[in-house]
C-alpha positions as CSV (number, residue, x, y, z in Angstrom):
1,M,3.9,13.3,0.8
2,A,4.5,13.2,-2.9
3,T,1.6,12.2,-5.1
4,T,3.0,12.2,-8.6
5,S,3.8,8.9,-10.3
6,T,5.9,10.2,-13.2
7,S,9.4,10.6,-11.7
8,P,11.8,9.3,-14.2
9,P,13.3,6.0,-13.0
10,A,16.7,5.7,-14.5
11,A,17.3,2.0,-14.6
12,A,20.7,2.1,-13.0
13,D,19.6,4.6,-10.3
14,A,16.3,2.8,-9.6
15,G,17.9,-0.5,-8.7
16,L,15.5,-2.3,-11.0
17,P,15.4,-6.1,-10.8
18,E,17.0,-8.1,-13.7
19,Y,13.6,-9.3,-14.9
20,H,12.6,-5.7,-15.8
21,A,15.1,-6.1,-18.7
22,F,13.6,-9.5,-19.8
23,P,11.3,-8.8,-22.9
24,P,8.6,-11.4,-22.0
25,F,8.0,-9.6,-18.7
26,F,6.2,-6.9,-20.8
27,T,3.8,-9.4,-22.4
28,L,1.0,-11.1,-20.4
29,Q,1.9,-14.8,-20.3
30,P,-0.7,-17.2,-21.5
31,V,0.1,-20.1,-19.1
32,L,-1.8,-19.5,-15.9
33,E,1.0,-20.4,-13.5
34,T,3.5,-18.3,-15.4
35,R,1.1,-15.4,-15.4
36,K,0.6,-15.6,-11.7
37,M,4.3,-15.5,-11.1
38,Q,4.6,-12.5,-13.6
39,L,1.8,-10.6,-11.7
40,R,3.5,-11.3,-8.4
41,L,6.7,-9.9,-9.7
42,W,4.9,-6.8,-11.1
43,R,3.1,-6.4,-7.7
44,E,6.4,-6.5,-5.8
45,L,8.0,-4.1,-8.3
46,V,5.1,-1.6,-8.0
47,L,5.0,-1.8,-4.2
48,R,8.7,-1.5,-3.8
49,W,9.0,1.5,-6.1
50,H,6.1,3.3,-4.6
51,Q,7.2,2.7,-1.0
52,A,10.8,3.8,-1.7
53,R,9.5,7.1,-3.1
54,G,6.5,7.7,-0.8
55,V,4.2,7.8,-3.8
56,Q,0.7,6.5,-3.6
57,N,-0.8,7.4,-7.0
58,L,-0.3,5.3,-10.1
59,N,-1.5,6.5,-13.5
60,L,-1.6,3.7,-16.0
61,N,-0.6,6.1,-18.8
62,E,2.3,7.7,-17.0
63,W,4.0,5.2,-14.8
64,L,7.4,4.9,-16.5
65,L,8.3,1.4,-15.2
66,F,5.5,0.0,-17.4
67,A,8.0,0.5,-20.2
68,N,11.7,-0.3,-20.7
69,P,13.1,1.8,-23.6
70,T,16.4,0.0,-23.4
71,I,14.9,-3.2,-24.7
72,D,12.1,-1.4,-26.6
73,R,9.3,-3.0,-24.6
74,T,6.1,-1.5,-23.1
75,L,3.3,-3.3,-21.2
76,S,0.0,-3.0,-23.0
77,L,-2.8,-1.0,-21.4
78,E,-4.8,-4.2,-20.9
79,A,-1.8,-5.8,-19.1
80,R,-1.3,-2.6,-17.0
81,R,-4.9,-2.9,-15.9
82,E,-4.4,-6.5,-15.0
83,V,-1.3,-5.7,-13.0
84,V,-3.2,-3.0,-11.0
85,Q,-6.2,-5.3,-10.7
86,D,-3.9,-7.8,-9.1
87,L,-2.8,-5.1,-6.6
88,V,-6.5,-4.4,-5.9
89,A,-7.2,-8.0,-5.3
90,S,-4.4,-8.2,-2.8
91,E,-5.7,-5.1,-1.1
92,H,-2.6,-3.1,-2.0
93,A,-4.5,-0.7,-4.3
94,E,-7.8,0.9,-5.1
95,W,-9.1,2.3,-8.4
96,K,-9.5,6.0,-8.1
97,D,-11.7,6.5,-11.2
98,E,-14.4,4.6,-13.0
99,F,-12.3,4.2,-16.2
100,K,-9.6,2.4,-14.2
101,T,-6.7,4.6,-15.3
102,T,-5.5,5.8,-11.9
103,A,-5.0,3.8,-8.7
104,F,-4.2,4.6,-5.1
105,V,-1.3,2.3,-4.1
106,M,-0.9,1.0,-0.5
107,W,2.5,-0.8,0.0
108,R,1.0,-2.2,3.2
109,S,-2.6,-3.2,3.1
110,P,-5.0,-2.1,5.9
111,Q,-5.1,-5.7,7.0
112,E,-1.3,-5.8,7.4
113,I,-1.3,-2.5,9.3
114,A,-4.2,-3.7,11.6
115,A,-2.1,-6.8,12.5
116,S,0.9,-4.6,13.2
117,V,-1.1,-2.2,15.4
118,L,-2.6,-5.1,17.3
119,D,0.9,-6.7,17.8
120,F,2.2,-3.3,19.0
121,V,-0.8,-2.9,21.5
122,R,-0.2,-6.4,22.9
123,K,3.6,-6.0,23.3
124,N,3.2,-2.6,25.0
125,G,0.3,-3.3,27.3
126,M,-2.0,-0.8,25.7
127,A,-5.2,-2.8,25.9
128,G,-8.0,-1.3,27.9
129,N,-6.8,2.3,27.5
130,V,-8.1,5.0,25.2
131,Y,-5.9,6.8,22.8
132,T,-6.5,9.4,20.1
133,V,-6.2,8.1,16.6
134,Y,-3.8,11.0,16.0
135,D,-1.5,10.0,18.8
136,L,-1.3,6.5,17.5
137,H,-0.7,7.6,13.9
138,S,1.4,10.6,14.3
139,G,2.2,11.3,18.0
140,D,5.8,11.6,19.1
141,E,5.4,9.7,22.4
142,I,3.3,6.6,22.0
143,T,4.1,5.0,18.7
144,A,7.3,6.8,17.5
145,G,9.4,4.1,15.9
146,A,6.5,1.7,15.3
147,D,6.3,0.4,11.7
148,F,2.9,1.8,11.3
149,H,3.8,5.3,12.6
150,G,3.1,8.0,10.0
151,T,1.0,5.7,7.7
152,N,-1.4,7.5,5.4
153,P,-4.3,8.6,7.8
154,T,-7.0,7.1,5.6
155,I,-5.3,3.7,5.5
156,F,-4.6,3.9,9.2
157,R,-8.2,4.5,10.0
158,R,-9.2,1.6,7.8
159,A,-6.8,-0.6,9.8
160,L,-8.5,0.5,13.0
161,E,-11.9,-0.2,11.5
162,I,-10.8,-3.7,10.7
163,L,-9.8,-4.2,14.4
164,E,-13.2,-2.8,15.4
165,Q,-15.0,-5.2,13.1
166,Q,-12.9,-8.1,14.7
167,G,-14.0,-6.9,18.1
168,K,-10.5,-6.0,19.1
169,A,-11.0,-2.2,19.3
170,A,-13.7,0.4,19.7
171,L,-13.6,3.7,17.8
172,F,-15.0,6.9,19.3
173,K,-15.9,10.0,17.4
174,G,-14.3,13.2,18.7
175,A,-15.0,16.8,18.1
176,S,-12.6,16.7,15.2
177,S,-10.8,13.9,13.3
178,E,-7.7,14.6,15.4
179,E,-9.7,13.9,18.5
180,D,-11.2,10.6,17.4
181,G,-10.3,7.9,19.9
182,V,-9.8,4.2,20.0
183,K,-9.8,1.7,22.9
184,F,-8.3,-1.6,22.4
185,V,-10.1,-4.6,24.0
186,A,-8.3,-5.9,27.0
187,D,-8.1,-9.5,25.7
188,A,-7.1,-8.3,22.2
């Protein structure tokens, strides 16, 4: 999986939304409701861009969509941090460093993946059985085609931990991480 966040996003090729060419989009708005909408739009743009490219790292100083040279606008570093902090608050990102310059982006939060896994388990009568975490995440037979299949392993494990905390699954430690198991509670 690619980890760089500096791929040049040519505006025409990237399919950027119209608001990316709107100069006020690059200035934090002082009215609270307007700022909430602005942050929501930035969150959607960041998540859509990262998901389309399979990129999970975002460097505040390198992510090219924080600028639009066509209209000569750049989002300030303070505003960039606020955009990423909004992603963190929505559980779609985590800061990777103490200086808050790099973030790990999750286009689907662990909570969303947990809900998807649980729905899949219920629809496919998998409760009460034990599966390896690897088979659920990457196996060809059990979950191929599921919307969570192939999710970043760290995020997938967090999703299973959420289900365990909710009493809907039990995780078992195997001899290796590929052999770790999970059993979904029958009345999950």
